[in-house]
C-alpha positions as CSV (number, residue, x, y, z in Angstrom):
1,M,-108.2,71.0,95.0
2,T,-105.7,68.2,95.3
3,D,-105.9,65.7,92.3
4,A,-105.9,62.2,93.8
5,T,-104.4,60.1,90.8
6,T,-101.1,59.0,90.6
7,P,-98.7,60.7,88.7
8,P,-97.4,58.4,85.9
9,V,-93.6,57.4,86.8
10,P,-91.0,58.6,84.3
11,A,-89.6,56.7,81.4
12,W,-86.1,56.3,82.5
13,K,-87.3,55.5,85.7
14,R,-89.3,52.7,84.6
15,F,-85.9,51.1,82.8
16,L,-82.9,52.1,85.2
17,P,-82.8,48.1,86.3
18,I,-82.6,46.6,83.4
19,G,-80.1,49.4,82.6
20,V,-78.1,49.1,84.9
21,I,-78.0,45.2,84.5
22,V,-77.5,45.4,81.5
23,A,-74.6,47.5,81.8
24,A,-73.4,44.8,84.5
25,L,-73.3,42.3,82.3
26,A,-71.2,44.0,79.6
27,A,-68.8,45.0,82.5
28,F,-68.1,41.2,83.6
29,F,-67.4,40.0,79.9
30,G,-65.3,43.1,79.3
31,F,-63.2,43.0,82.3
32,G,-63.2,39.3,81.1
33,L,-64.2,38.5,85.0
34,Q,-66.3,34.6,83.3
35,R,-62.2,33.3,83.1
36,Y,-62.4,32.9,86.8
37,F,-65.1,31.3,87.1
38,T,-63.9,27.9,86.3
39,L,-63.2,24.5,87.4
40,D,-60.0,24.4,85.5
41,S,-58.9,27.7,87.3
42,L,-60.3,26.3,90.9
43,A,-58.0,22.9,90.6
44,A,-55.4,25.1,89.3
45,N,-55.8,26.9,93.2
46,Q,-57.1,24.2,94.3
47,E,-55.2,23.8,97.7
48,T,-54.7,27.5,98.2
49,I,-59.0,28.2,98.0
50,K,-59.6,25.0,100.0
51,N,-57.4,25.7,102.8
52,Y,-58.9,29.6,102.7
53,A,-62.5,28.2,103.0
54,D,-61.9,25.9,106.0
55,A,-60.0,29.0,108.0
56,N,-62.9,31.5,106.3
57,L,-66.3,29.7,106.3
58,L,-68.3,32.3,107.0
59,K,-66.6,35.1,105.0
60,T,-66.6,32.5,102.0
61,M,-69.9,31.9,102.3
62,L,-70.6,35.1,102.4
63,G,-68.4,35.9,99.1
64,I,-70.6,32.8,97.0
65,I,-73.5,34.1,98.3
66,V,-72.6,37.9,96.9
67,V,-71.5,36.8,93.6
68,Y,-74.1,34.6,93.2
69,A,-77.0,36.6,94.1
70,A,-74.9,39.3,91.2
71,V,-75.0,36.6,88.7
72,T,-78.5,35.8,89.0
73,A,-79.2,39.7,89.4
74,I,-78.1,40.3,85.9
75,S,-79.0,36.9,84.7
76,F,-75.5,35.6,83.7
77,P,-75.5,32.3,81.7
78,G,-73.6,29.7,83.7
79,A,-75.5,29.4,86.7
80,A,-75.2,26.0,86.9
81,I,-71.3,26.0,86.7
82,M,-71.5,28.3,89.4
83,T,-72.8,26.2,92.0
84,L,-71.2,23.2,90.8
85,L,-67.8,25.6,91.8
86,A,-69.6,26.4,95.1
87,G,-69.8,22.8,96.1
88,F,-66.5,22.3,94.5
89,I,-65.1,24.6,97.2
90,L,-67.7,24.3,100.7
91,G,-68.9,21.1,99.7
92,T,-72.4,20.1,99.3
93,L,-74.3,21.3,102.3
94,Y,-72.4,24.9,102.6
95,G,-72.2,25.3,99.0
96,G,-75.6,24.6,97.9
97,I,-77.1,26.7,101.0
98,S,-74.9,29.8,99.9
99,V,-76.0,29.4,96.3
100,V,-79.8,29.1,97.9
101,I,-79.5,32.1,99.5
102,G,-77.8,34.0,96.8
103,A,-79.9,32.6,94.3
104,T,-83.0,34.1,96.0
105,I,-81.4,37.3,96.2
106,G,-80.3,37.9,92.6
107,A,-83.6,36.3,91.9
108,T,-85.8,38.8,94.0
109,I,-84.0,41.7,92.8
110,I,-84.6,41.1,89.0
111,F,-88.7,39.8,90.4
112,L,-88.3,43.6,91.4
113,A,-87.0,45.5,88.4
114,G,-89.5,43.3,86.1
115,R,-91.9,45.3,87.6
116,S,-91.1,48.1,86.5
117,A,-89.8,47.7,83.1
118,A,-89.7,44.6,81.4
119,G,-92.6,43.3,83.2
120,D,-95.1,45.4,81.2
121,L,-93.3,44.1,78.0
122,L,-93.3,41.1,78.8
123,A,-97.5,40.6,79.7
124,K,-98.3,42.8,76.9
125,R,-96.4,40.9,73.9
126,G,-95.4,37.8,75.2
127,G,-96.8,34.3,73.0
128,D,-98.3,31.4,73.7
129,T,-95.3,30.4,76.6
130,V,-96.5,33.8,78.1
131,A,-99.9,32.9,78.3
132,K,-99.5,29.3,79.9
133,L,-97.3,31.5,82.3
134,E,-100.2,33.3,83.2
135,A,-102.3,30.7,83.6
136,G,-100.5,29.0,86.1
137,F,-99.8,32.1,88.0
138,T,-103.8,33.2,88.1
139,K,-105.0,29.9,89.4
140,N,-102.1,29.0,92.0
141,A,-99.2,31.3,92.2
142,L,-97.8,29.8,95.5
143,S,-98.1,25.6,94.0
144,Y,-97.0,26.8,90.6
145,L,-94.2,28.8,91.1
146,F,-92.7,26.0,93.2
147,V,-93.7,23.6,90.5
148,L,-91.9,26.0,88.2
149,R,-88.8,26.2,90.6
150,L,-88.7,22.8,91.4
151,V,-88.4,21.2,87.4
152,P,-87.2,24.1,85.2
153,L,-89.8,23.5,82.4
154,F,-88.8,26.9,81.5
155,P,-85.7,29.3,81.8
156,F,-84.9,31.0,84.7
157,W,-85.1,34.7,84.2
158,L,-88.2,34.0,81.8
159,V,-89.9,32.9,85.5
160,N,-88.7,35.6,87.4
161,L,-90.1,38.4,84.6
162,A,-93.3,36.4,84.2
163,A,-94.1,36.1,88.1
164,A,-93.2,40.2,87.9
165,A,-95.5,40.7,85.4
166,F,-98.4,39.2,86.8
167,R,-98.1,40.4,90.0
168,V,-96.9,37.4,91.7
169,P,-96.4,38.7,96.0
170,T,-93.6,39.6,97.1
171,Q,-93.0,37.0,99.9
172,V,-94.3,33.9,98.3
173,Y,-92.4,34.9,95.2
174,I,-89.4,34.3,97.7
175,F,-90.7,31.3,99.5
176,A,-91.6,29.3,96.2
177,T,-87.6,30.2,94.7
178,F,-86.0,29.6,98.3
179,F,-87.6,26.2,99.1
180,G,-87.9,25.1,95.2
181,I,-84.6,25.8,94.2
182,M,-83.4,24.0,96.8
183,P,-83.9,20.1,95.8
184,G,-82.0,20.7,92.3
185,T,-79.5,22.8,93.8
186,L,-77.9,20.8,96.3
187,V,-78.0,17.8,93.7
188,F,-75.4,20.1,91.6
189,A,-73.5,21.1,94.3
190,S,-73.1,17.4,95.4
191,V,-71.6,16.9,91.7
192,G,-69.4,19.9,92.3
193,A,-68.3,18.2,95.4
194,G,-67.3,15.1,93.7
195,F,-64.7,16.8,91.5
196,S,-63.3,18.3,94.3
197,S,-63.3,14.5,96.0
198,I,-61.6,13.5,91.8
199,T,-58.8,16.6,91.5
200,E,-57.8,15.8,95.3
201,S,-57.4,12.4,94.3
202,S,-53.3,11.2,93.7
203,D,-54.2,8.2,91.5
204,I,-57.6,8.8,89.5
205,G,-58.8,5.9,88.3
206,I,-62.2,3.4,87.2
207,G,-62.5,3.2,91.6
208,V,-62.4,6.9,91.7
209,L,-64.8,7.5,90.1
210,L,-66.9,4.6,91.4
211,Q,-66.9,6.4,94.6
212,P,-70.2,7.5,96.3
213,A,-68.7,10.8,96.3
214,V,-68.8,11.0,93.0
215,I,-71.5,8.6,92.0
216,L,-74.3,9.2,93.8
217,P,-74.1,12.8,92.4
218,M,-74.3,11.6,89.0
219,I,-76.8,9.5,89.8
220,G,-78.8,13.2,91.1
221,L,-78.0,15.0,88.6
222,A,-79.8,12.3,85.7
223,A,-82.8,11.7,87.5
224,L,-83.4,15.8,88.1
225,S,-83.1,15.9,84.1
226,L,-86.0,13.5,83.6
227,L,-87.9,15.7,85.8
228,P,-88.9,17.8,82.9
229,I,-89.9,15.0,80.4
230,I,-91.5,13.2,83.4
231,F,-93.6,16.1,84.0
232,K,-94.6,16.7,80.6
233,S,-95.7,14.0,79.7
234,A,-98.0,14.0,82.8
235,L,-99.7,17.4,81.3
236,N,-99.9,16.0,78.2
237,A,-101.4,12.7,79.6
238,D,-104.0,14.8,81.3
239,D,-104.9,17.3,78.7
240,K,-105.9,14.1,76.2
241,E,-108.0,12.4,78.6
242,P,-111.5,13.1,77.7
243,S,-113.4,15.6,80.3
């Protein structure tokens, strides 16, 4: 008679995904690769990069998708800068879409890895913040995750692991992540495209800074930064209302 009980997963298998992520992050900084992902580096080579991107749009988009997926998967603390760089190279639309796809892939890798190891630890040892996340995911995983992606109330990596710990369905996670991060990503990419307009100008003065391609993305970024404050104020107002 066979035992139908599922055998426990060896500890090394459960922590292998997290170990790979930590090793990749250490290698990234150990080899000094972060120096290539700066606006200064791009500005110094802007013409060469732009010419290549114009002649090889799909290859450039694929490259950004792969790099951004890796950056997200190892929880590299420079995602906003990477989005600016994508907008700088490809413009708002193509740069933004490339980032959305790459970020969704990378976040899904973290999500699946979190199910095997870190997610369990987070669920068992989390504090009040994790308890709030658990309540939201339990009530309505799709709408709650969509709001968390649209309005960054918690760190991106924490939302990834919390969604894994509290067993959000994979298809729900991917859908909410892809569409939830899109508005903010396009705003950041447009800021990067605005920087590109500034560096391409031979006469950088107040007139350049007031161009729509520059000032509108900055207004959008300012509005985006206010969303968490507005959302938290609305939640606090609801909590204070008598039942």
